[in-house]
N, C-alpha and C positions, 0 to 999 in steps of 0.2 A: 143144663147141657151140656155135655159131656162129648167131645172131640174128638172126630172119626178114629178110627185104630189102624193107629200107626200116625197119629197126625201130630205133625209139630206143636208145642207150647211158645208161644211169643210173648216176651216178659213184657209188665205192664208196662216199663217206661225206656227210653232208648240207654240205655249203658253203655259205656264203655269196654268191648269185650278186653280180658287179659289175655296175654301170651306168656310160653314159657321163657323168651325173653324173659318178664316183668319180673320172674320168680327170680330168681340167679341169687346165691347165699352175701354175693354182695356188692357194691356199685352205689350207686346216687347218692346220695343224701338232700337234695336240697330241693323236695319236692315242695316246703314254702316258697321258696324262691323261686323256683320256674311258675308257679299258679300264678302269681303276686304279682311276677314279669306280664302275663299271657294277660292278667287282669287291666294291667298300669296301676296298681296302691302299689303303699312305699313297703307295707310289709304285713304274711298273717303267719300266725300263729296256730299249730297244729298239736289239736285235741283230740280225746278218741271217742269223740260224736259229737255228730251236732245238737249235740239236749246236753250232752255235758259242756262245751264250749258256750250255750244258755246260763248253765247255771254259774258258769265263772264272770258271765258279762254280769248276770242280778245280784254274784256274791259282791263282785270288784262297787260294782253302782250302795248297794245295802252300805257296804263297809264305812261309806262317805257320807250316809245321812240318816235321817230316822226316822225317815218314811216307807213304810210294809206295803203298799200296796201297788200291782203290777194289771194293769189293765190288759184284755187278749181278747180278742175275735170269737167271739161265738161258735165261728168254724173254721175249725183248725186243726193239726194234729194232737191228739192225745202226749202226749209228749211235752208240748208247750207244757200244759198246767203241770206236769209231775216235776219238772225243771222250777219251777215258781214255787211248787209245797217243796223242792226237797229244799231249797233257798229259808224256808219258815218264812217266808211272803204270804200276804192274801191275795187271792183271784180277785178281779171284779169283768166279769163280762160284757161284751157293748154289740148290739147287734149290729145285725150289715144293709150295704147299701141294695135297694130292690135289686135283685138277681144280679147279683155280682159279688165276690167275696171282701171288699176292699168294708173297709168300717164307715156306719151314716155321721154323718158330718154330726146331726144336734144330738143323735144316740151317742157319740162319742165324749163330747163338751160336760153330757149330764155327770155321763161314768168319770170325770178326771175330777181331784179336787185338791187339797193343803196337805193331804196323805199321798199323793201317786207319786212312785217313786218311776214308773218307766211304765211307757206304752210301747206293746214288741207288736209290731209291724208285718205281715204274714207274703211276703211275691211267690205267692202259689199256682203252682202246675207249672210253673217259667216264665212268666208272667207280671209283671213291673207292678207292684200295687199305688195306691195313692197314697203317698208320702205325705202329699199337703199338707191332710185334712190332721196325721198325728201330728210333724212338726208345728203346726198351728193351736194346737191343744195344748202340746204341750210346754210351748212357750207364756204359755198365758197360765199356766203353774206350778212353771219351774221344776215338772219330771223331764225323765228321759229319754230318747226314743233308742229299741234297739226292733234290728233290722233282720227278719228270719229268712233270711235264704238262704234254707233246704235247699229245697229244689230249684235254686233257681243260678247254680255258678255260668258266671258269663253272661249276662241279665245287665244290662247298662240302660244312664238314665241319666241324661245332658251329657253326655258322653263318657261319663264316668261308671266304675263298675257301683252294683248296685251294693248298698252295705258301709254309703260313704259320707247319704245326707247325714244320720243319724249320728245318735253319739257311739253302737258300735251297731257288729253285724255276724253274721258267721253263716256258712255253708255248709253243708252235708258228704259227706263219704260215705252211706253207707250200702251197704250192696245196691245195685241197678240204679244204683246214683250217675249220673254223663259221669267222675270219675272213681274209682271204690279201694276204699282198702278194707273192706267187709263190713269195718268201722270207725268212719272218721270223721275230723268239722276242724275246720278252718278260721277263726276269728280273726275282726278287718276291725281297726277304727281308723276317723282320720287323724286325731288330735296325737299329739305323741304321749302327751299326760298322759291318758286314757290308753291307750296302748301299753306303757309304762303300767299300770293300775289293770290291767288285764294279766300283765307278765308278774307282777308279783301276786298277786290275786291264784294263779294256777299254781306259782311253785307254793301257795301254803295249802291248798285243798286239794290238791291234784297229787299222788302218790303212786312211785314205784309198784306194782304189781304184778310177778313175771306171770300170777298162774288165772289172771285176765289175759295176758296180754300173747299168752303161750296157747289158750284155750280163741283169741281170731285172728290168731295167726295159722291153725289150722281149721280155721272159719273160711279164708281165703284161702286155702288151699282147693277147701269143696267148691267154694266160687267158684273160681280160678276152673277148674274142674266141668261145673257143671252151668255157668251159665253160657246158653245156646239152647238153641232151640225142639235140641233132644231133650239135654241134660232136665232143659227145665221143666219140663213133662212129671221127671221125677220126687225134685226137690223142691219147686213149686206148682205145680197144676193137682193134682194129685191132692195134695194136701190139704190146698185151697176146694176142690168139690168135694173131700169128707166133710169137710164142717159148713158147706151147704146143706149137702145132704142132713149135716146133725141139723140141720136147722139155725147153724151159729151163723151168721153173718160178720159179727165184731170178729170173730175167727178166721174167718174167708179171706176178713178183707186187712188182713193181719195191723188190726188195731188195737189189740188183746197186747199191752205194755205192763208188764212187772212194773212194781213203783217204788221199787229200788233203782236204782240210775250209778252204772258201773262208770266210777273214776280211776284212771290208771296211764300212766306214759304211754303213748305210742314205741313201740321198741321199731329199732336200724334195721332191720326185716322190713317190717312194714312202711314202712317211711321210704324205703331204698323198690320195692314193689310200684305206689302209684307215681315215684318221680319218673322213673321211665319209661311208666302206664303214661303220664299226663304231657308227655312228648307228643303224644298219638291225639290229645283231646282237642286242639282246636281243632285242625282241621276235620274232622270227630264230629265235632260242632257246629263247623259249620255248613257240613252234610246233613247234619239234622236240623239245619235252618231250613237251609232248599229246597230237601222231599216237604216239608213243613209246609214250607210255602204254594207249594205247585199241590197238595193235597187239603189247602187250607177251602180255596173255591166250593170244591167238591160233598164239605162236611155243612158249609153256609148254605148249601144251596138245597139240602134238609129240610121237611118244612117246616116251621115253628121250631128250627134250632137254633141257640145261640151258640156259636163259639165264642171262647173267651179269645184276645187277641192282643196284639199292640193297638192300644188308644190316640197315642200322639207318635207328631214324628221323633221327637225325642225320647224317645222308649223304644231298647228294643231287647228283648226278650230271649229265651232260649226256649226249648223245644223239645223238653223231654216225653213228654204225651198233649194232646189233643182234652182241652176239659170244655165238655158241652153241657147247653144249661135247657135242658125239654121241657116242652109247654106246658106239662101240665105233673105233676107224680107219679097217678094212673100210667101215661105213656114211658115215662123212666123207669117203672115196674115192668112193665110191660118187654121193655127191652133189656131188662134185667134177665128178664126168667126165661131167654132163650138165650143169651150171648154172655152172660157173666157164666164165666168157670167152664168154655168152649173153646180155650185155647189161644183165642182172638183178640188178646189181648186189650180186654172190654170188661169196666168194673168200675163200683163208685168208688174215688180216691176216698175221702172219711165214710162210717157208712152213717154217725150221729152229728150230732153239735152236742157240742162237751158236755153238758149239765143232763146229755141221755145216755151216755153211757152206765151204764148199772154198776163198772166197779170206779167211776167217776165221782160217785154221790158225796163221798165222805168229803174231799178232798174242793172239788168242782161246787159251786153255791148257786143254785136253784134260779133260776133270770126269765123271763121273760122275753120274746126272740125270737120270735113272725119270721120273718124275716130268713136270718139264717137258718130255720128251722124247715123254713122253704128251697131256698140255695141247697141242702142238704137233701131235701126231697125229689128234685127235679136235674141234680146235678149227676152224671159221672165222667173219664176216663177212657178214651181212647189211644193204644199205645202209637206214639212214631219213633219204635225201636226199626230199623233198619233191614230187621229179620221180617217185617209184617211189608211182605213185598206189594205191586205195582199190584197183581193180580191179586194176590185176600185179602188188602187195601179196597180193591172196585167189588166186589164179594160181599167184604164187610156192609160198606155203602150203603149197597142193592139192599137188603138184609133189613139194618137201616129204616132205609124208606117203606117200606115194608110195612115194617110194624111202625110206625110212628103215621102213619095214613089212615 
């Protein structure tokens, strides 16, 4: 469904807008230090993307082990599979718990074994994942745990930042994330020896490449200019609608990634942009949480809808968007037919499970993952952007209620 002429385009996530002052040519270079202090962690390591962060972590683990298998949730970002492939490791897929993105405990136990190098746990949609299942399985088979917190910068478990209970974790600073330098990633680990291994591995693996850094700098300028309810229509909404008209949902969802993963150093200018913007991130994240908690009951009242939220008092997720699981695939598809492409920040998070992307078939093994496929077929996301104001949100929920009835 196309938006009305002159309508705004709501970004799919609650990203922190950049300001002109963030783009000054010189300034602070303490991006990692400031964010680490906000999170309450000892140190962060800046890489050129969340995917590159995962590549560095897997390379560090593989360098100290003969094991070759990495266990992934069957429903996650395709870039996770690409990172495993980039490292020359084998992918083993695991089915999900019913109606959730967490691992199924029995399926994870069956997926792990003597060759398991790592289990990748995904803190999806800002929510805190079930780490206990993965930690138990990892301890049983001698594997490591990597926390994919790409969408969950600022989330906490047991009063600490996510990323600290596994052996390594990472956040994304990609376009549309809470804090963005267009592409970037932050690595963390609780153990000093692991942090040293990540630093050593990055120094060996990641080169300086001025061409890639120039490209990312130009893209960051474009992002700063267009990330807003008007510019997003040109940069995001119109290409999405063109893909939907062409019958290409993978491209419309932004799930079509190159098999090649760029690895390069982040330059001082982008680091400074991020450092300036990061000063506003704590207040921005708090405002997003307040807005989400105010709107959560309205979404939970929709007929048959499950909204993923914090499940325990010691979990405090973040709210870049809402993740909804609808009663059945038919009603989810009916909602998407009307609202995906309407400029309201509604769409699928990922279109398919990993084995169901055509372009991944050469690197992702076929797998019987019925609960993951069910989750992919019934879920959708709704933006928590501050540009989705109360009036638009009320109109959106009214339309959802009608479509679900």
